[in-house]
C-alpha positions as CSV (number, residue, x, y, z in Angstrom):
1,X,138.7,336.3,182.0
2,X,135.4,334.3,182.0
3,X,135.5,330.6,181.5
4,X,132.9,329.1,179.1
5,X,132.0,325.5,179.0
6,X,130.0,323.6,176.4
7,X,129.1,319.9,176.2
8,X,127.5,317.8,173.5
9,X,126.3,314.2,173.9
10,X,127.7,311.4,171.9
11,X,124.2,309.9,171.2
12,X,124.7,310.0,167.5
13,X,126.4,311.9,164.6
14,X,125.9,315.6,164.9
15,X,123.1,316.9,162.7
16,X,122.5,320.3,161.2
17,X,120.6,321.4,164.3
18,X,123.6,320.6,166.5
19,X,126.0,322.3,164.1
20,X,124.0,325.6,163.8
21,X,122.8,325.6,167.4
22,X,125.9,324.5,169.3
23,X,129.1,323.7,167.3
24,X,129.4,326.8,165.1
25,X,128.5,329.3,167.9
26,X,130.9,327.7,170.4
27,X,133.8,327.7,167.9
28,X,133.1,331.4,167.0
29,X,133.2,332.2,170.7
30,X,136.5,330.4,171.1
31,X,138.0,332.2,168.1
32,X,137.1,335.5,169.6
33,X,139.7,334.8,172.3
34,X,137.7,336.7,174.8
35,X,136.9,333.7,177.1
36,X,138.7,330.5,178.1
37,X,136.7,327.7,176.4
38,X,136.1,324.1,177.6
39,X,134.3,321.9,175.1
40,X,133.7,318.3,176.0
41,X,132.0,315.2,174.6
42,X,129.4,313.9,177.1
43,X,129.9,310.2,176.5
44,X,129.0,309.3,180.1
45,X,125.6,310.9,179.6
46,X,124.9,308.8,176.6
47,X,125.0,305.6,178.7
48,X,121.6,306.5,180.1
49,X,120.0,305.6,176.8
50,X,122.5,303.5,174.8
51,X,124.3,300.4,176.2
52,X,126.1,299.5,172.9
53,X,129.9,300.1,173.4
54,X,130.9,300.0,169.8
55,X,128.1,302.5,168.8
56,X,129.3,304.8,171.6
57,X,132.9,304.7,170.4
58,X,131.7,305.4,166.8
59,X,129.4,308.3,167.9
60,X,132.1,309.8,170.1
61,X,134.5,309.8,167.2
62,X,131.8,311.4,165.0
63,X,131.2,314.2,167.5
64,X,134.9,314.9,167.8
65,X,135.3,314.8,164.0
66,X,132.5,317.3,163.5
67,X,134.0,319.8,166.0
68,X,137.4,319.5,164.3
69,X,136.0,319.6,160.8
70,X,134.4,322.9,161.6
71,X,137.7,324.4,162.7
72,X,137.9,324.0,166.5
73,X,141.3,325.3,167.6
74,X,142.6,323.0,170.3
75,X,145.3,325.5,171.1
76,X,142.6,327.9,172.4
77,X,140.2,325.3,173.7
78,X,140.3,322.5,176.2
79,X,138.7,319.7,174.2
80,X,138.1,316.4,175.9
81,X,136.0,313.3,176.6
82,X,133.9,313.4,179.8
83,X,134.7,309.7,180.4
84,X,138.4,310.2,180.4
85,X,138.2,312.5,183.4
86,X,136.9,310.1,186.2
87,X,137.3,313.0,188.6
88,X,133.8,314.2,187.4
89,X,132.2,310.9,188.6
90,X,133.7,311.3,192.0
91,X,132.5,314.9,192.2
92,X,129.0,313.7,191.1
93,X,128.8,311.4,194.1
94,X,129.7,314.3,196.5
95,X,127.1,316.5,194.8
96,X,124.5,313.8,194.9
97,X,124.7,313.9,198.7
98,X,123.8,317.6,198.6
99,X,121.0,317.3,196.2
100,X,117.4,316.9,197.5
101,X,115.2,314.2,196.0
102,X,112.3,316.5,195.1
103,X,114.7,318.6,192.9
104,X,115.6,315.6,190.8
105,X,112.0,314.3,190.7
106,X,111.0,317.7,189.2
107,X,113.6,317.6,186.5
108,X,112.3,317.5,182.9
109,X,114.7,314.7,182.0
110,X,112.9,312.5,184.6
111,X,109.3,313.8,184.4
112,X,109.2,313.2,180.7
113,X,109.4,309.4,181.5
114,X,107.9,309.4,185.0
115,X,104.8,307.6,183.7
116,X,107.0,304.7,182.4
117,X,109.2,304.2,185.4
118,X,110.5,300.8,184.1
119,X,112.3,302.9,181.4
120,X,114.0,305.1,184.0
121,X,117.4,304.1,185.3
122,X,119.3,305.7,188.2
123,X,121.6,307.4,185.7
124,X,118.7,309.2,184.0
125,X,117.3,310.2,187.4
126,X,120.6,311.8,188.5
127,X,121.5,313.1,185.1
128,X,121.3,316.8,186.3
129,X,123.8,316.1,189.0
130,X,126.4,314.7,186.5
131,X,125.7,317.8,184.4
132,X,126.3,320.0,187.5
133,X,129.6,318.2,188.1
134,X,130.7,318.8,184.5
135,X,130.2,322.5,185.0
136,X,131.4,322.9,188.6
137,X,134.5,320.8,188.2
138,X,136.0,323.4,185.9
139,X,134.6,326.5,187.7
140,X,132.8,327.6,184.5
141,X,131.5,331.1,184.6
142,X,129.3,330.9,181.5
143,X,127.4,328.0,180.1
144,X,125.7,328.3,176.7
145,X,122.4,326.5,176.9
146,X,119.2,326.2,175.0
147,X,115.9,327.0,176.7
148,X,115.3,323.3,177.2
149,X,118.4,323.1,179.4
150,X,117.8,326.2,181.5
151,X,116.2,324.1,184.3
152,X,119.3,321.9,184.6
153,X,121.5,325.0,184.8
154,X,119.3,326.5,187.5
155,X,119.7,323.2,189.4
156,X,123.4,323.4,189.0
157,X,123.3,326.9,190.6
158,X,121.2,325.6,193.5
159,X,123.4,322.6,194.1
160,X,126.5,324.8,194.1
161,X,125.0,327.4,196.4
162,X,123.9,324.7,198.9
163,X,127.3,323.1,198.9
164,X,129.1,326.5,199.5
165,X,126.7,327.3,202.3
166,X,127.0,324.0,204.1
167,X,130.9,323.8,203.9
168,X,131.2,327.4,204.8
169,X,133.3,328.5,201.9
170,X,132.7,329.6,198.2
171,X,134.4,326.5,196.7
172,X,132.0,326.3,193.8
173,X,131.7,329.0,191.1
174,X,128.1,329.8,190.5
175,X,127.6,329.6,186.7
176,X,125.6,331.9,184.6
177,X,123.6,330.8,181.5
178,X,124.4,332.3,178.1
179,X,121.4,332.1,175.8
180,X,121.8,333.4,172.3
181,X,118.6,334.9,171.0
182,X,120.1,334.7,167.5
183,X,120.0,330.9,167.6
184,X,116.5,329.9,166.8
185,X,115.0,326.5,167.0
186,X,116.3,324.5,164.0
187,X,113.3,322.9,162.2
188,X,113.5,319.2,161.2
189,X,112.4,317.6,158.0
190,X,108.8,317.4,159.4
191,X,108.7,321.0,160.8
192,X,109.2,320.0,164.4
193,X,112.4,320.8,166.3
194,X,115.3,318.9,164.6
195,X,116.1,316.0,166.9
196,X,117.5,312.5,166.8
197,X,114.5,311.5,169.0
198,X,112.1,312.5,166.2
199,X,114.3,311.0,163.4
200,X,113.8,314.2,161.5
201,X,117.3,315.5,161.1
202,X,119.6,316.4,158.3
203,X,123.0,314.8,158.4
204,X,125.3,317.0,156.3
205,X,128.1,314.4,156.5
206,X,126.4,311.6,154.7
207,X,127.7,310.4,151.3
208,X,126.1,312.3,148.5
209,X,123.6,309.7,147.5
210,X,122.4,309.2,151.1
211,X,122.3,312.9,151.7
212,X,120.1,313.3,148.6
213,X,117.7,310.8,150.1
214,X,117.8,312.6,153.4
215,X,117.0,315.9,151.8
216,X,114.2,314.4,149.8
217,X,112.5,313.2,153.0
218,X,111.7,316.8,153.9
219,X,107.9,317.0,154.3
220,X,106.0,319.3,151.9
221,X,102.3,319.9,151.1
222,X,100.5,318.8,147.9
223,X,100.4,322.1,146.1
224,X,100.8,321.4,142.3
225,X,104.0,322.6,140.7
226,X,102.4,325.2,138.5
227,X,100.7,327.0,141.4
228,X,102.4,329.7,143.6
229,X,103.5,328.5,147.1
230,X,104.0,330.1,150.5
231,X,107.7,330.0,151.3
232,X,107.0,330.9,155.0
233,X,105.1,327.6,155.6
234,X,107.5,325.4,153.7
235,X,110.0,323.2,155.6
236,X,112.4,323.2,152.6
237,X,112.5,327.0,152.4
238,X,113.0,327.3,156.2
239,X,116.0,325.0,156.1
240,X,117.4,326.6,152.9
241,X,117.1,330.0,154.6
242,X,119.3,328.9,157.5
243,X,122.3,328.3,155.1
244,X,121.7,330.7,152.2
245,X,122.8,334.3,151.7
246,X,120.1,337.0,151.7
247,X,120.2,337.2,147.9
248,X,119.8,333.5,147.5
249,X,116.8,333.5,150.0
250,X,115.1,336.3,148.1
251,X,115.7,334.6,144.8
252,X,114.1,331.3,146.0
253,X,111.2,333.3,147.6
254,X,110.5,334.8,144.2
255,X,110.4,331.3,142.6
256,X,108.0,330.1,145.2
257,X,105.6,333.0,144.7
258,X,105.9,332.9,140.9
259,X,104.7,329.4,140.4
260,X,106.0,326.7,138.0
261,X,108.5,325.8,140.7
262,X,108.1,322.5,142.5
263,X,109.3,321.4,145.9
264,X,111.6,318.9,144.1
265,X,113.4,321.9,142.5
266,X,113.7,323.5,146.0
267,X,115.1,320.3,147.5
268,X,117.6,320.1,144.7
269,X,118.8,323.7,145.4
270,X,119.0,323.0,149.1
271,X,121.1,319.8,148.4
272,X,123.5,321.8,146.2
273,X,123.8,324.5,148.8
274,X,124.8,322.0,151.5
275,X,127.4,320.4,149.2
276,X,128.8,323.9,148.3
277,X,128.7,325.5,151.7
278,X,130.1,322.5,153.6
279,X,132.5,321.0,151.0
280,X,135.6,321.5,153.2
281,X,133.9,320.4,156.4
282,X,132.6,317.2,154.8
283,X,136.1,316.4,153.5
284,X,137.6,317.1,156.9
285,X,135.0,315.0,158.7
286,X,135.8,312.0,156.4
287,X,139.5,312.4,157.0
288,X,139.1,312.3,160.8
289,X,136.7,309.4,160.7
290,X,139.2,307.5,158.5
291,X,142.1,308.5,160.8
292,X,140.9,308.1,164.3
293,X,144.4,308.3,165.7
294,X,144.3,312.0,164.7
295,X,141.2,312.4,166.9
296,X,142.9,310.6,169.8
297,X,145.9,312.9,169.7
298,X,143.9,316.0,169.9
299,X,141.6,314.7,172.6
300,X,144.4,313.4,174.7
301,X,146.0,316.8,175.0
302,X,142.8,318.4,176.2
303,X,142.2,315.6,178.6
304,X,145.5,316.1,180.3
305,X,144.9,319.8,180.7
306,X,141.4,319.2,182.0
307,X,142.8,316.8,184.6
308,X,145.2,319.4,185.9
309,X,142.4,322.0,186.4
310,X,139.7,319.6,187.7
311,X,142.0,318.0,190.3
312,X,142.5,321.4,192.0
313,X,138.8,321.8,192.6
314,X,138.3,318.2,193.6
315,X,141.1,318.4,196.2
316,X,139.4,321.4,197.8
317,X,136.1,319.5,197.9
318,X,137.8,316.4,199.5
319,X,139.4,318.5,202.1
320,X,136.2,320.3,203.0
321,X,134.3,316.9,203.3
322,X,137.0,315.3,205.4
323,X,138.4,312.9,202.8
324,X,142.0,314.0,203.4
């Protein structure tokens, strides 16, 4: 039985792009009961960019609440916080010593900031090694990744292969990437990829008034209301199409092409669709955020299970490296 591992950073509340691109597909995979699933909150990774402890705690809760609100079954999934399993940081050090400098210097996570080295901390530079430890610690067979993370997965494979060759035994499982072609890039309010970095995301968990303001921030052109509009170039229509049924999509397309239908009308319909489609999830999210002890109980169970599994691999590594 293949073991699947997914991680999501606690760098902010999950937005619509995270939900459609990572959370929902991972939960559906776990429900299929075909693979063994590990889902973790990468709160150690978030330290490379944010040093605010209270914000990290809040974001970690929000990430956990979002997964639980969308129906993650912790009976079928090992659900845990990265930081509560310190074994992964020990493994990271061992793997660092098998990772060549040029590999890390060529990583996108570093190269994107290489011209502003004052902004680069050692954690950001070795980010791919911590990611490798996250994967290799639990002997993951499959790792769902977006195309922007493929390089890091390939680095994980290279590090694991090098480690196995040097110690003379296949201690590390060589993971495979799972890329879903069905999951397209989720557009943001400005048409770029939805991202916290671009501040162009839709937060479906906002209170209704704030959510309306968020939806109204979607960028549109200046075509007058009475004129026909091209739905295929409109950010509102693209976002609406991600959530709507085929009948709803065709109905809105007809309104765009028929004229006398403004972008304000489209935004109103998109807002109503969010409230209708995610009514239960919004309610559940608020429950967990207002009852953090419920989150703690669910995470604690997964963290104990993760410890049992991770320690077995780590003990083999220690033995091979002479740390008996």
